[in-house]
C-alpha positions as CSV (number, residue, x, y, z in Angstrom):
1,M,0.0,0.0,0.0
2,T,1.5,3.4,-1.0
3,K,1.5,6.5,1.1
4,Q,-1.3,7.9,-1.0
5,E,-3.4,4.8,-0.9
6,K,-3.1,4.8,2.9
7,G,-4.1,8.4,3.1
8,L,-7.2,7.8,1.1
9,W,-8.0,4.7,3.1
10,V,-7.7,6.5,6.4
11,T,-9.9,9.3,5.0
12,V,-12.6,6.8,4.2
13,V,-12.4,5.3,7.7
14,V,-12.7,8.7,9.3
15,L,-15.7,9.7,7.2
16,S,-17.6,6.5,7.6
17,V,-17.1,6.4,11.4
18,G,-18.0,10.0,11.5
19,V,-21.6,9.1,10.6
20,I,-21.6,6.7,13.6
21,F,-20.2,9.5,15.8
22,M,-23.0,11.8,14.7
23,G,-25.6,9.2,15.6
24,A,-24.0,8.5,18.9
25,F,-23.7,12.2,19.8
26,I,-27.4,12.8,19.0
27,L,-28.5,9.8,20.9
28,R,-26.4,10.7,23.9
29,G,-27.8,14.2,23.9
30,M,-31.4,12.9,23.8
31,N,-30.8,10.4,26.6
32,D,-29.2,13.1,28.8
33,S,-31.9,15.7,28.2
34,G,-35.1,13.9,27.7
35,M,-34.9,10.3,28.8
36,D,-33.6,10.3,32.3
37,A,-35.4,7.9,34.7
38,G,-36.7,10.8,36.7
39,S,-38.0,12.8,33.9
40,D,-41.7,13.2,33.2
41,A,-42.9,10.8,30.5
42,S,-44.9,13.6,29.0
43,E,-41.8,15.5,28.1
44,K,-40.9,12.9,25.6
45,E,-44.2,13.7,23.8
46,E,-43.3,17.4,23.5
47,P,-43.0,18.3,19.8
48,V,-39.6,19.0,18.4
49,A,-40.8,19.9,14.9
50,S,-44.0,20.3,12.9
51,I,-45.0,20.2,9.3
52,A,-48.3,20.4,7.4
53,G,-50.1,20.5,10.8
54,E,-48.5,17.3,12.0
55,M,-46.2,17.2,15.1
56,I,-43.0,15.2,15.5
57,S,-42.4,14.3,19.1
58,E,-39.0,13.9,20.8
59,K,-39.8,10.2,21.3
60,Q,-40.5,9.7,17.6
61,W,-37.3,11.4,16.8
62,V,-35.2,9.4,19.3
63,D,-36.9,6.1,18.2
64,A,-36.1,6.9,14.6
65,L,-32.5,7.6,15.4
66,K,-32.2,4.3,17.4
67,T,-33.8,2.4,14.5
68,R,-31.5,3.9,11.9
69,Y,-28.2,4.2,13.8
70,G,-28.7,2.2,17.0
71,N,-26.9,-1.0,16.0
72,N,-23.9,0.8,14.6
73,V,-23.6,3.2,17.5
74,L,-23.9,0.5,20.1
75,M,-21.4,-1.7,18.4
76,D,-19.0,1.2,18.0
77,M,-19.2,2.0,21.7
78,I,-18.6,-1.7,22.6
79,N,-15.6,-1.8,20.3
80,R,-14.0,1.2,21.8
81,Q,-14.4,-0.1,25.3
82,A,-12.8,-3.4,24.3
83,V,-9.9,-1.7,22.5
84,L,-9.2,0.5,25.5
85,A,-9.3,-2.5,27.8
86,E,-6.8,-4.4,25.6
87,A,-4.6,-1.3,25.3
88,R,-4.4,-1.0,29.1
89,L,-3.7,-4.7,29.4
90,Q,-0.9,-4.5,26.8
91,G,0.5,-1.2,28.1
92,L,-0.1,0.4,24.7
93,T,-0.4,4.2,24.4
94,V,-0.7,6.8,21.7
95,T,1.4,10.0,21.6
96,E,0.2,13.4,20.4
97,S,2.6,13.3,17.5
98,E,1.1,10.0,16.4
99,V,-2.3,11.5,16.4
100,N,-1.1,14.6,14.5
101,K,0.5,12.3,11.9
102,E,-2.6,10.3,11.5
103,L,-4.7,13.4,10.9
104,Q,-2.2,14.8,8.4
105,S,-2.7,11.7,6.3
106,S,-6.5,12.3,6.4
107,M,-6.0,15.9,5.2
108,E,-4.3,15.0,2.0
109,G,-6.2,16.5,-0.9
110,Y,-7.7,19.3,1.1
111,S,-6.6,22.9,0.3
112,S,-5.7,23.5,4.0
113,E,-5.9,22.1,7.5
114,Q,-8.7,24.4,8.3
115,A,-10.6,23.3,5.1
116,F,-10.4,19.7,6.4
117,Y,-11.7,20.5,9.8
118,D,-14.5,22.7,8.3
119,E,-15.6,19.9,6.0
120,M,-15.6,17.3,8.8
121,W,-17.8,19.7,11.0
122,N,-20.1,20.8,8.2
123,Q,-20.7,17.3,6.8
124,F,-20.4,15.0,9.8
125,D,-20.7,17.3,12.9
126,M,-17.2,16.0,13.9
127,S,-15.2,18.5,16.0
128,T,-11.4,18.5,16.3
129,E,-11.8,16.6,19.5
130,D,-13.9,13.9,17.8
131,L,-11.4,13.5,15.0
132,R,-8.5,13.2,17.5
133,A,-10.4,10.6,19.4
134,E,-11.1,8.7,16.2
135,A,-7.5,8.8,15.2
136,T,-6.4,7.6,18.7
137,Y,-8.8,4.7,18.4
138,H,-7.6,3.7,15.0
139,I,-3.9,3.9,16.1
140,L,-4.6,1.7,19.1
141,L,-6.5,-0.8,17.1
142,E,-3.6,-1.1,14.6
143,K,-1.1,-1.5,17.4
144,I,-3.2,-4.3,18.9
145,A,-3.5,-6.0,15.6
146,T,0.2,-5.9,14.9
147,K,1.7,-6.3,18.4
148,D,2.9,-9.9,17.8
149,I,4.0,-9.4,14.2
150,T,7.7,-8.9,13.5
151,V,8.9,-7.2,10.3
152,S,12.5,-7.5,9.4
153,E,14.7,-4.5,8.6
154,Q,15.5,-6.2,5.3
155,A,11.8,-6.2,4.3
156,I,11.5,-2.6,5.3
157,Q,14.6,-1.6,3.2
158,E,13.3,-3.6,0.2
159,Y,10.0,-1.9,0.3
160,Y,11.6,1.6,0.6
161,D,13.9,0.8,-2.4
162,E,11.0,-0.4,-4.5
163,H,8.8,2.6,-3.7
164,E,11.5,5.2,-3.5
165,E,9.5,7.6,-5.8
166,D,6.8,7.8,-3.2
167,Y,9.2,9.2,-0.7
168,K,10.8,11.9,-2.8
169,P,9.9,15.6,-2.5
170,T,7.0,16.5,-4.6
171,R,4.9,19.6,-5.5
172,Q,1.2,20.0,-5.0
173,F,-0.8,22.1,-7.4
174,D,-3.8,24.0,-6.1
175,L,-6.0,24.0,-9.2
176,S,-9.3,25.2,-10.4
177,M,-10.8,23.7,-13.6
178,I,-13.5,24.3,-16.2
179,Q,-14.5,21.2,-18.2
180,V,-16.6,21.4,-21.3
181,D,-17.6,19.0,-24.0
182,D,-16.3,20.7,-27.2
183,L,-13.5,23.0,-28.3
184,D,-15.9,25.9,-29.2
185,S,-17.4,25.9,-25.7
186,A,-13.8,25.8,-24.2
187,N,-12.8,28.8,-26.4
188,D,-15.9,30.7,-25.4
189,A,-15.2,30.1,-21.7
190,L,-11.6,31.2,-22.1
191,E,-12.7,34.4,-23.9
192,R,-15.0,35.3,-21.0
193,I,-12.1,34.9,-18.6
194,E,-9.8,37.0,-20.8
195,D,-12.5,39.7,-20.9
196,G,-12.4,40.0,-17.1
197,E,-15.0,37.6,-15.8
198,A,-14.0,35.7,-12.7
199,F,-12.8,32.1,-13.3
200,G,-15.2,30.8,-10.6
201,E,-18.2,32.4,-12.1
202,V,-17.4,31.0,-15.6
203,A,-16.9,27.6,-14.0
204,E,-20.3,27.8,-12.3
205,D,-22.0,28.7,-15.6
206,E,-20.1,26.5,-18.1
207,S,-18.4,23.5,-16.5
208,T,-19.8,20.1,-17.0
209,D,-17.9,18.6,-14.1
210,E,-20.5,18.5,-11.3
211,Y,-18.0,18.0,-8.5
212,S,-15.8,21.0,-9.2
213,R,-18.6,23.2,-10.6
214,E,-20.2,23.3,-7.1
215,S,-17.0,24.8,-5.7
216,K,-16.6,27.3,-8.5
217,G,-14.2,25.0,-10.3
218,R,-11.9,24.5,-7.3
219,L,-10.2,21.1,-7.2
220,G,-7.9,21.8,-4.3
221,F,-4.4,20.5,-4.0
222,V,-3.3,17.6,-6.2
223,E,0.2,16.0,-6.4
224,E,2.2,16.6,-9.5
225,N,2.4,12.9,-10.1
226,D,-1.1,11.9,-8.9
227,P,-2.1,8.8,-10.9
228,F,-5.8,9.6,-10.4
229,Q,-5.5,12.9,-12.3
230,P,-5.2,13.4,-16.1
231,E,-1.6,13.6,-17.2
232,E,-2.5,16.4,-19.6
233,M,-3.8,18.6,-16.8
234,L,-0.8,18.0,-14.5
235,K,1.6,18.7,-17.4
236,L,-0.2,22.0,-18.2
237,A,-0.1,22.9,-14.5
238,S,3.7,22.3,-14.3
239,E,4.3,24.7,-17.2
240,I,2.5,27.8,-15.9
241,E,2.9,30.3,-13.0
242,I,0.7,30.9,-10.0
243,G,-2.3,32.9,-11.1
244,D,-2.1,31.9,-14.7
245,V,-5.0,30.5,-16.7
246,A,-4.2,27.9,-19.3
247,G,-5.9,25.8,-21.9
248,P,-7.9,24.5,-23.5
249,V,-6.4,21.1,-23.6
250,Q,-8.2,17.9,-24.6
251,V,-8.6,15.2,-21.8
252,G,-10.5,12.2,-23.1
253,E,-13.8,13.3,-24.6
254,H,-13.6,16.7,-22.9
255,Y,-11.7,20.0,-23.0
256,I,-10.5,21.7,-19.9
257,I,-9.2,25.1,-18.8
258,I,-7.2,25.4,-15.6
259,R,-6.1,28.1,-13.2
260,L,-3.1,27.5,-11.0
261,N,-4.0,29.1,-7.6
262,D,-0.9,28.0,-5.6
263,I,2.0,25.6,-5.4
264,E,3.0,23.8,-2.2
265,E,6.3,22.0,-1.8
266,K,5.8,18.6,-0.1
267,Q,8.9,17.3,1.8
268,G,10.1,13.8,1.1
269,M,11.0,11.2,3.7
270,T,14.3,9.6,4.3
271,Y,14.5,5.9,5.1
272,E,14.8,6.6,8.8
273,E,11.8,8.9,8.7
274,A,9.7,6.4,6.8
275,L,10.8,3.3,8.7
276,E,8.0,3.1,11.2
277,D,5.3,3.9,8.7
278,I,6.6,1.1,6.4
279,R,6.9,-1.3,9.4
280,M,3.3,-0.8,10.3
281,M,2.1,-1.0,6.7
282,L,3.8,-4.4,6.2
283,A,2.7,-5.6,9.6
284,L,-0.9,-4.7,8.8
285,N,-0.6,-6.7,5.5
286,E,0.1,-9.8,7.6
287,A,-2.4,-9.0,10.4
288,S,-6.0,-10.1,10.7
289,P,-8.5,-7.6,9.2
290,L,-9.2,-4.8,11.8
291,T,-12.9,-5.7,11.9
292,E,-11.9,-9.3,12.8
293,V,-9.6,-7.9,15.6
294,E,-12.6,-5.9,17.0
295,Q,-14.7,-9.1,16.9
296,Q,-12.0,-11.0,18.8
297,L,-11.7,-8.3,21.4
298,R,-15.5,-8.3,21.9
299,S,-15.4,-12.0,22.5
300,K,-12.4,-11.8,24.8
301,Y,-14.0,-9.2,27.1
302,G,-17.4,-10.9,27.1
303,A,-19.4,-8.3,25.2
304,E,-23.1,-8.8,25.3
305,T,-26.1,-6.6,24.5
306,R,-29.3,-6.5,26.5
307,V,-31.4,-4.7,23.9
308,H,-32.8,-5.9,20.5
309,M,-32.4,-3.5,17.6
310,E,-34.6,-3.9,14.5
311,R,-33.0,-3.4,11.2
312,P,-34.6,-0.5,9.3
313,A,-36.8,-1.6,6.4
314,S,-35.0,-1.4,3.1
């Protein structure tokens, strides 16, 4: 697994678990505020919303949340307790620098650290503290999964030599893009920009790429050798200066115009700096899947549930 693949994979993990965190947070809040043993039952019937003359009670809301997210939230809570218990037993800890490094991997592809945190909050209601807690959990789980696996220094050195390109310094281009379906449309868009219209406004009007059009053509930072980006676009970006607009250039069946917003130099990693990352990567390749490790820990610590959750109807 390359550094980039690991970064993408970690991002997926953070996002998917973020949904569970959201459900857990809401359920916890409801339990604290409206479902204490001493609270009056009528409070749960108080409306929290209304539409077309119909009321939605707090109880209906909480029941719907439990039905939709309950199984995942409960299992997530059990897993975390089991992992913490095993970490204490094994004397495993997580340092602040390890958490920072894990989060940095998740931030790859975002225009800035703040953009990453804003996205996590806006889309998943995950605060910085939530993200740090999730990173800590993930690191502990990996340490537990690999604690009995030994990776030789020779294997680490061989991996580094084979993937040396991944550890060299690279540049990242902060790009905006307009994609259209024919050359005439591309020239028309370029003419509008040359006449003084803002790149983002033209992108909103003309671009056929739905993802970037919603952000006024902004793609964010991409690595100069990103295998998931068109070579033609990256080559064009490498030939222009910050602030320049270039194109059109044909990419597959489309034509694109780009704007280079910024360039960021990304430091490489020496063998010594990459050693621990590679060791963990190779160890994880030999370890049981992390979901299986969680299952083993639940069994080890005698997890059991005393409620029955219905699966939502499909």
